[in-house]
N, CA, C and O atoms as a GROMACS GRO file, in nm:
protein
  372
    1UNK      N    1  -0.094  -1.206   0.707
    1UNK     CA    2  -0.220  -1.142   0.736
    1UNK      C    3  -0.326  -1.204   0.645
    1UNK      O    4  -0.305  -1.213   0.524
    2UNK      N    5  -0.436  -1.245   0.701
    2UNK     CA    6  -0.542  -1.304   0.620
    2UNK      C    7  -0.643  -1.198   0.578
    2UNK      O    8  -0.634  -1.082   0.620
    3UNK      N    9  -0.739  -1.238   0.495
    3UNK     CA   10  -0.837  -1.145   0.441
    3UNK      C   11  -0.908  -1.068   0.552
    3UNK      O   12  -0.920  -0.946   0.544
    4UNK      N   13  -0.955  -1.137   0.653
    4UNK     CA   14  -1.032  -1.069   0.758
    4UNK      C   15  -0.946  -0.969   0.833
    4UNK      O   16  -0.997  -0.866   0.877
    5UNK      N   17  -0.816  -0.996   0.849
    5UNK     CA   18  -0.726  -0.901   0.915
    5UNK      C   19  -0.709  -0.774   0.832
    5UNK      O   20  -0.716  -0.664   0.885
    6UNK      N   21  -0.686  -0.790   0.702
    6UNK     CA   22  -0.664  -0.673   0.617
    6UNK      C   23  -0.793  -0.593   0.601
    6UNK      O   24  -0.788  -0.470   0.595
    7UNK      N   25  -0.907  -0.658   0.595
    7UNK     CA   26  -1.034  -0.587   0.589
    7UNK      C   27  -1.057  -0.513   0.720
    7UNK      O   28  -1.113  -0.403   0.721
    8UNK      N   29  -1.015  -0.573   0.830
    8UNK     CA   30  -1.028  -0.509   0.962
    8UNK      C   31  -0.947  -0.380   0.967
    8UNK      O   32  -0.990  -0.283   1.030
    9UNK      N   33  -0.832  -0.377   0.904
    9UNK     CA   34  -0.750  -0.256   0.901
    9UNK      C   35  -0.825  -0.143   0.831
    9UNK      O   36  -0.825  -0.030   0.879
   10UNK      N   37  -0.888  -0.173   0.719
   10UNK     CA   38  -0.967  -0.072   0.648
   10UNK      C   39  -1.077  -0.019   0.739
   10UNK      O   40  -1.102   0.101   0.743
   11UNK      N   41  -1.144  -0.108   0.812
   11UNK     CA   42  -1.250  -0.066   0.904
   11UNK      C   43  -1.194   0.019   1.017
   11UNK      O   44  -1.257   0.117   1.057
   12UNK      N   45  -1.076  -0.014   1.070
   12UNK     CA   46  -1.015   0.066   1.176
   12UNK      C   47  -0.986   0.208   1.129
   12UNK      O   48  -1.006   0.304   1.204
   13UNK      N   49  -0.937   0.221   1.006
   13UNK     CA   50  -0.906   0.353   0.953
   13UNK      C   51  -1.035   0.432   0.934
   13UNK      O   52  -1.042   0.550   0.970
   14UNK      N   53  -1.136   0.370   0.876
   14UNK     CA   54  -1.260   0.440   0.845
   14UNK      C   55  -1.342   0.473   0.970
   14UNK      O   56  -1.400   0.581   0.979
   15UNK      N   57  -1.346   0.380   1.065
   15UNK     CA   58  -1.437   0.396   1.178
   15UNK      C   59  -1.368   0.443   1.305
   15UNK      O   60  -1.435   0.485   1.399
   16UNK      N   61  -1.237   0.438   1.309
   16UNK     CA   62  -1.165   0.481   1.428
   16UNK      C   63  -1.149   0.367   1.528
   16UNK      O   64  -1.204   0.258   1.511
   17UNK      N   65  -1.072   0.395   1.632
   17UNK     CA   66  -1.044   0.294   1.733
   17UNK      C   67  -1.005   0.364   1.862
   17UNK      O   68  -0.996   0.487   1.867
   18UNK      N   69  -0.983   0.289   1.964
   18UNK     CA   70  -0.942   0.342   2.093
   18UNK      C   71  -0.804   0.406   2.084
   18UNK      O   72  -0.719   0.360   2.006
   19UNK      N   73  -0.782   0.510   2.162
   19UNK     CA   74  -0.649   0.571   2.166
   19UNK      C   75  -0.544   0.477   2.222
   19UNK      O   76  -0.424   0.504   2.211
   20UNK      N   77  -0.587   0.367   2.282
   20UNK     CA   78  -0.495   0.270   2.340
   20UNK      C   79  -0.467   0.152   2.247
   20UNK      O   80  -0.394   0.060   2.283
   21UNK      N   81  -0.525   0.155   2.127
   21UNK     CA   82  -0.500   0.050   2.030
   21UNK      C   83  -0.351   0.048   1.997
   21UNK      O   84  -0.286   0.152   1.995
   22UNK      N   85  -0.298  -0.070   1.970
   22UNK     CA   86  -0.155  -0.088   1.942
   22UNK      C   87  -0.107   0.003   1.828
   22UNK      O   88   0.005   0.052   1.832
   23UNK      N   89  -0.191   0.025   1.728
   23UNK     CA   90  -0.154   0.108   1.612
   23UNK      C   91  -0.231   0.239   1.608
   23UNK      O   92  -0.253   0.294   1.500
   24UNK      N   93  -0.272   0.289   1.722
   24UNK     CA   94  -0.353   0.413   1.728
   24UNK      C   95  -0.283   0.530   1.660
   24UNK      O   96  -0.346   0.606   1.588
   25UNK      N   97  -0.153   0.546   1.683
   25UNK     CA   98  -0.080   0.658   1.623
   25UNK      C   99  -0.076   0.648   1.470
   25UNK      O  100  -0.099   0.747   1.401
   26UNK      N  101  -0.049   0.530   1.418
   26UNK     CA  102  -0.042   0.511   1.274
   26UNK      C  103  -0.179   0.533   1.211
   26UNK      O  104  -0.190   0.594   1.104
   27UNK      N  105  -0.284   0.483   1.277
   27UNK     CA  106  -0.419   0.500   1.226
   27UNK      C  107  -0.458   0.648   1.224
   27UNK      O  108  -0.525   0.694   1.132
   28UNK      N  109  -0.416   0.722   1.325
   28UNK     CA  110  -0.447   0.865   1.331
   28UNK      C  111  -0.374   0.940   1.220
   28UNK      O  112  -0.430   1.033   1.161
   29UNK      N  113  -0.251   0.903   1.190
   29UNK     CA  114  -0.176   0.966   1.081
   29UNK      C  115  -0.249   0.941   0.948
   29UNK      O  116  -0.262   1.033   0.867
   30UNK      N  117  -0.295   0.821   0.927
   30UNK     CA  118  -0.369   0.790   0.804
   30UNK      C  119  -0.497   0.872   0.797
   30UNK      O  120  -0.528   0.928   0.692
   31UNK      N  121  -0.570   0.881   0.907
   31UNK     CA  122  -0.693   0.961   0.909
   31UNK      C  123  -0.663   1.109   0.886
   31UNK      O  124  -0.741   1.178   0.820
   32UNK      N  125  -0.552   1.159   0.938
   32UNK     CA  126  -0.513   1.298   0.914
   32UNK      C  127  -0.487   1.322   0.765
   32UNK      O  128  -0.527   1.425   0.711
   33UNK      N  129  -0.420   1.228   0.699
   33UNK     CA  130  -0.398   1.240   0.555
   33UNK      C  131  -0.531   1.244   0.480
   33UNK      O  132  -0.547   1.318   0.383
   34UNK      N  133  -0.625   1.164   0.526
   34UNK     CA  134  -0.753   1.156   0.458
   34UNK      C  135  -0.836   1.283   0.476
   34UNK      O  136  -0.928   1.308   0.398
   35UNK      N  137  -0.806   1.364   0.577
   35UNK     CA  138  -0.879   1.489   0.601
   35UNK      C  139  -0.830   1.604   0.515
   35UNK      O  140  -0.895   1.708   0.508
   36UNK      N  141  -0.717   1.587   0.449
   36UNK     CA  142  -0.660   1.694   0.368
   36UNK      C  143  -0.748   1.723   0.246
   36UNK      O  144  -0.839   1.647   0.214
   37UNK      N  145  -0.719   1.835   0.181
   37UNK     CA  146  -0.799   1.881   0.069
   37UNK      C  147  -0.762   1.807  -0.059
   37UNK      O  148  -0.706   1.866  -0.152
   38UNK      N  149  -0.793   1.681  -0.064
   38UNK     CA  150  -0.773   1.600  -0.182
   38UNK      C  151  -0.873   1.485  -0.176
   38UNK      O  152  -0.936   1.462  -0.073
   39UNK      N  153  -0.886   1.414  -0.283
   39UNK     CA  154  -0.982   1.304  -0.289
   39UNK      C  155  -0.909   1.173  -0.260
   39UNK      O  156  -0.815   1.136  -0.330
   40UNK      N  157  -0.955   1.106  -0.158
   40UNK     CA  158  -0.896   0.977  -0.119
   40UNK      C  159  -1.010   0.878  -0.102
   40UNK      O  160  -1.113   0.909  -0.043
   41UNK      N  161  -0.990   0.759  -0.154
   41UNK     CA  162  -1.084   0.651  -0.124
   41UNK      C  163  -1.003   0.533  -0.072
   41UNK      O  164  -0.893   0.506  -0.120
   42UNK      N  165  -1.058   0.466   0.023
   42UNK     CA  166  -0.990   0.355   0.089
   42UNK      C  167  -1.074   0.230   0.069
   42UNK      O  168  -1.189   0.224   0.113
   43UNK      N  169  -1.015   0.131   0.003
   43UNK     CA  170  -1.086   0.007  -0.027
   43UNK      C  171  -0.993  -0.111  -0.003
   43UNK      O  172  -0.872  -0.101  -0.021
   44UNK      N  173  -1.051  -0.221   0.039
   44UNK     CA  174  -0.975  -0.345   0.051
   44UNK      C  175  -0.961  -0.407  -0.087
   44UNK      O  176  -1.054  -0.402  -0.167
   45UNK      N  177  -0.847  -0.464  -0.115
   45UNK     CA  178  -0.829  -0.543  -0.236
   45UNK      C  179  -0.748  -0.667  -0.200
   45UNK      O  180  -0.664  -0.664  -0.110
   46UNK      N  181  -0.773  -0.775  -0.269
   46UNK     CA  182  -0.695  -0.896  -0.247
   46UNK      C  183  -0.554  -0.876  -0.300
   46UNK      O  184  -0.532  -0.788  -0.384
   47UNK      N  185  -0.460  -0.955  -0.254
   47UNK     CA  186  -0.320  -0.938  -0.295
   47UNK      C  187  -0.303  -0.953  -0.445
   47UNK      O  188  -0.212  -0.893  -0.503
   48UNK      N  189  -0.388  -1.031  -0.510
   48UNK     CA  190  -0.381  -1.045  -0.656
   48UNK      C  191  -0.418  -0.915  -0.726
   48UNK      O  192  -0.380  -0.893  -0.841
   49UNK      N  193  -0.492  -0.829  -0.659
   49UNK     CA  194  -0.533  -0.702  -0.717
   49UNK      C  195  -0.424  -0.596  -0.714
   49UNK      O  196  -0.434  -0.496  -0.784
   50UNK      N  197  -0.321  -0.617  -0.634
   50UNK     CA  198  -0.211  -0.522  -0.628
   50UNK      C  199  -0.084  -0.597  -0.590
   50UNK      O  200  -0.041  -0.595  -0.474
   51UNK      N  201  -0.025  -0.663  -0.688
   51UNK     CA  202   0.093  -0.746  -0.665
   51UNK      C  203   0.211  -0.664  -0.613
   51UNK      O  204   0.289  -0.713  -0.532
   52UNK      N  205   0.223  -0.539  -0.659
   52UNK     CA  206   0.334  -0.454  -0.614
   52UNK      C  207   0.324  -0.426  -0.464
   52UNK      O  208   0.423  -0.435  -0.391
   53UNK      N  209   0.205  -0.392  -0.418
   53UNK     CA  210   0.184  -0.367  -0.275
   53UNK      C  211   0.209  -0.495  -0.195
   53UNK      O  212   0.263  -0.490  -0.084
   54UNK      N  213   0.171  -0.609  -0.252
   54UNK     CA  214   0.194  -0.737  -0.183
   54UNK      C  215   0.343  -0.764  -0.166
   54UNK      O  216   0.386  -0.806  -0.058
   55UNK      N  217   0.420  -0.740  -0.270
   55UNK     CA  218   0.566  -0.760  -0.262
   55UNK      C  219   0.626  -0.668  -0.156
   55UNK      O  220   0.707  -0.710  -0.074
   56UNK      N  221   0.585  -0.540  -0.158
   56UNK     CA  222   0.639  -0.444  -0.061
   56UNK      C  223   0.597  -0.479   0.083
   56UNK      O  224   0.675  -0.462   0.176
   57UNK      N  225   0.474  -0.527   0.100
   57UNK     CA  226   0.428  -0.567   0.233
   57UNK      C  227   0.511  -0.684   0.286
   57UNK      O  228   0.548  -0.687   0.403
   58UNK      N  229   0.538  -0.780   0.200
   58UNK     CA  230   0.620  -0.894   0.241
   58UNK      C  231   0.762  -0.850   0.274
   58UNK      O  232   0.822  -0.900   0.369
   59UNK      N  233   0.815  -0.757   0.196
   59UNK     CA  234   0.948  -0.703   0.224
   59UNK      C  235   0.950  -0.634   0.360
   59UNK      O  236   1.043  -0.653   0.439
   60UNK      N  237   0.849  -0.554   0.387
   60UNK     CA  238   0.841  -0.485   0.515
   60UNK      C  239   0.824  -0.579   0.632
   60UNK      O  240   0.878  -0.554   0.740
   61UNK      N  241   0.751  -0.687   0.612
   61UNK     CA  242   0.726  -0.783   0.720
   61UNK      C  243   0.853  -0.859   0.759
   61UNK      O  244   0.864  -0.907   0.872
   62UNK      N  245   0.948  -0.869   0.667
   62UNK     CA  246   1.070  -0.943   0.697
   62UNK      C  247   1.184  -0.853   0.744
   62UNK      O  248   1.291  -0.902   0.777
   63UNK      N  249   1.160  -0.722   0.747
   63UNK     CA  250   1.265  -0.628   0.783
   63UNK      C  251   1.255  -0.591   0.930
   63UNK      O  252   1.145  -0.577   0.983
   64UNK      N  253   1.367  -0.576   0.996
   64UNK     CA  254   1.369  -0.540   1.138
   64UNK      C  255   1.372  -0.389   1.161
   64UNK      O  256   1.344  -0.342   1.271
   65UNK      N  257   1.408  -0.312   1.057
   65UNK     CA  258   1.412  -0.167   1.070
   65UNK      C  259   1.271  -0.110   1.072
   65UNK      O  260   1.184  -0.156   0.998
   66UNK      N  261   1.246  -0.009   1.156
   66UNK     CA  262   1.111   0.047   1.163
   66UNK      C  263   1.075   0.132   1.040
   66UNK      O  264   0.957   0.153   1.012
   67UNK      N  265   1.175   0.181   0.968
   67UNK     CA  266   1.151   0.264   0.850
   67UNK      C  267   1.254   0.233   0.744
   67UNK      O  268   1.374   0.224   0.772
   68UNK      N  269   1.208   0.218   0.622
   68UNK     CA  270   1.296   0.196   0.508
   68UNK      C  271   1.262   0.300   0.404
   68UNK      O  272   1.146   0.314   0.365
   69UNK      N  273   1.361   0.374   0.358
   69UNK     CA  274   1.342   0.470   0.250
   69UNK      C  275   1.410   0.412   0.126
   69UNK      O  276   1.531   0.389   0.125
   70UNK      N  277   1.332   0.390   0.023
   70UNK     CA  278   1.385   0.330  -0.098
   70UNK      C  279   1.420   0.438  -0.199
   70UNK      O  280   1.337   0.522  -0.231
   71UNK      N  281   1.542   0.436  -0.249
   71UNK     CA  282   1.584   0.529  -0.354
   71UNK      C  283   1.548   0.475  -0.492
   71UNK      O  284   1.530   0.552  -0.586
   72UNK      N  285   1.536   0.345  -0.502
   72UNK     CA  286   1.491   0.279  -0.624
   72UNK      C  287   1.421   0.151  -0.582
   72UNK      O  288   1.436   0.104  -0.470
   73UNK      N  289   1.345   0.095  -0.673
   73UNK     CA  290   1.267  -0.023  -0.634
   73UNK      C  291   1.359  -0.143  -0.609
   73UNK      O  292   1.460  -0.162  -0.676
   74UNK      N  293   1.321  -0.225  -0.510
   74UNK     CA  294   1.400  -0.346  -0.484
   74UNK      C  295   1.386  -0.444  -0.601
   74UNK      O  296   1.285  -0.446  -0.671
   75UNK      N  297   1.488  -0.523  -0.619
   75UNK     CA  298   1.489  -0.620  -0.730
   75UNK      C  299   1.368  -0.713  -0.723
   75UNK      O  300   1.312  -0.749  -0.827
   76UNK      N  301   1.326  -0.750  -0.602
   76UNK     CA  302   1.214  -0.842  -0.586
   76UNK      C  303   1.082  -0.783  -0.638
   76UNK      O  304   0.985  -0.856  -0.656
   77UNK      N  305   1.079  -0.653  -0.662
   77UNK     CA  306   0.959  -0.587  -0.712
   77UNK      C  307   0.955  -0.580  -0.865
   77UNK      O  308   0.852  -0.546  -0.922
   78UNK      N  309   1.064  -0.613  -0.930
   78UNK     CA  310   1.077  -0.597  -1.076
   78UNK      C  311   0.969  -0.670  -1.155
   78UNK      O  312   0.907  -0.610  -1.243
   79UNK      N  313   0.946  -0.796  -1.126
   79UNK     CA  314   0.847  -0.872  -1.203
   79UNK      C  315   0.706  -0.820  -1.180
   79UNK      O  316   0.626  -0.814  -1.273
   80UNK      N  317   0.674  -0.782  -1.056
   80UNK     CA  318   0.541  -0.728  -1.028
   80UNK      C  319   0.520  -0.595  -1.100
   80UNK      O  320   0.411  -0.569  -1.150
   81UNK      N  321   0.623  -0.511  -1.105
   81UNK     CA  322   0.613  -0.384  -1.178
   81UNK      C  323   0.594  -0.407  -1.328
   81UNK      O  324   0.513  -0.340  -1.392
   82UNK      N  325   0.669  -0.502  -1.383
   82UNK     CA  326   0.657  -0.534  -1.525
   82UNK      C  327   0.516  -0.586  -1.556
   82UNK      O  328   0.454  -0.545  -1.654
   83UNK      N  329   0.467  -0.676  -1.473
   83UNK     CA  330   0.333  -0.731  -1.494
   83UNK      C  331   0.228  -0.621  -1.486
   83UNK      O  332   0.134  -0.619  -1.565
   84UNK      N  333   0.244  -0.530  -1.392
   84UNK     CA  334   0.150  -0.419  -1.377
   84UNK      C  335   0.154  -0.328  -1.500
   84UNK      O  336   0.049  -0.288  -1.551
   85UNK      N  337   0.273  -0.298  -1.547
   85UNK     CA  338   0.288  -0.211  -1.665
   85UNK      C  339   0.228  -0.275  -1.790
   85UNK      O  340   0.179  -0.206  -1.879
   86UNK      N  341   0.233  -0.407  -1.797
   86UNK     CA  342   0.179  -0.480  -1.912
   86UNK      C  343   0.031  -0.509  -1.898
   86UNK      O  344  -0.031  -0.561  -1.991
   87UNK      N  345  -0.027  -0.477  -1.784
   87UNK     CA  346  -0.170  -0.500  -1.764
   87UNK      C  347  -0.206  -0.643  -1.732
   87UNK      O  348  -0.320  -0.684  -1.753
   88UNK      N  349  -0.111  -0.720  -1.682
   88UNK     CA  350  -0.137  -0.859  -1.646
   88UNK      C  351  -0.227  -0.862  -1.523
   88UNK      O  352  -0.206  -0.789  -1.427
   89UNK      N  353  -0.329  -0.948  -1.528
   89UNK     CA  354  -0.416  -0.965  -1.412
   89UNK      C  355  -0.397  -1.106  -1.357
   89UNK      O  356  -0.366  -1.200  -1.432
   90UNK      N  357  -0.414  -1.120  -1.229
   90UNK     CA  358  -0.396  -1.247  -1.162
   90UNK      C  359  -0.530  -1.297  -1.111
   90UNK      O  360  -0.612  -1.219  -1.063
   91UNK      N  361  -0.551  -1.426  -1.120
   91UNK     CA  362  -0.677  -1.487  -1.077
   91UNK      C  363  -0.660  -1.538  -0.936
   91UNK      O  364  -0.560  -1.602  -0.903
   92UNK      N  365  -0.758  -1.509  -0.852
   92UNK     CA  366  -0.757  -1.558  -0.714
   92UNK      C  367  -0.806  -1.702  -0.714
   92UNK      O  368  -0.914  -1.732  -0.766
   93UNK      N  369  -0.726  -1.792  -0.655
   93UNK     CA  370  -0.766  -1.934  -0.653
   93UNK      C  371  -0.803  -1.978  -0.514
   93UNK      O  372  -0.839  -2.094  -0.493
   0.00000   0.00000   0.00000
C-alpha cells in the first residue's frame, strides 16, 4: 500500500463511502467505534512513525486467515517493540 492509498483509507473513515464499497462493513465498524463516548483521533502516519503497526500490517497481508488472535506478540515484532520502548525514531528516506 502506498502513501496515497493509506491516506485514502483515513479519508474513507472520516468522510464515509458508498454502502457498496468493498470495505463498507469494516469502515462502518470503525465509524461506530469512533461514535462511542471516548476521545478518538484518526491521523495518517508514515510507516516509520509506527514500526510496530507496519510489522503487524505486513504480517496480516501475508496471512490467508481472515482473523488472527494473538496471545503474545509474534517474534517478528520483537525488534520494533524494543525500538519503540527505547524511543528510537526512524528517518523517512
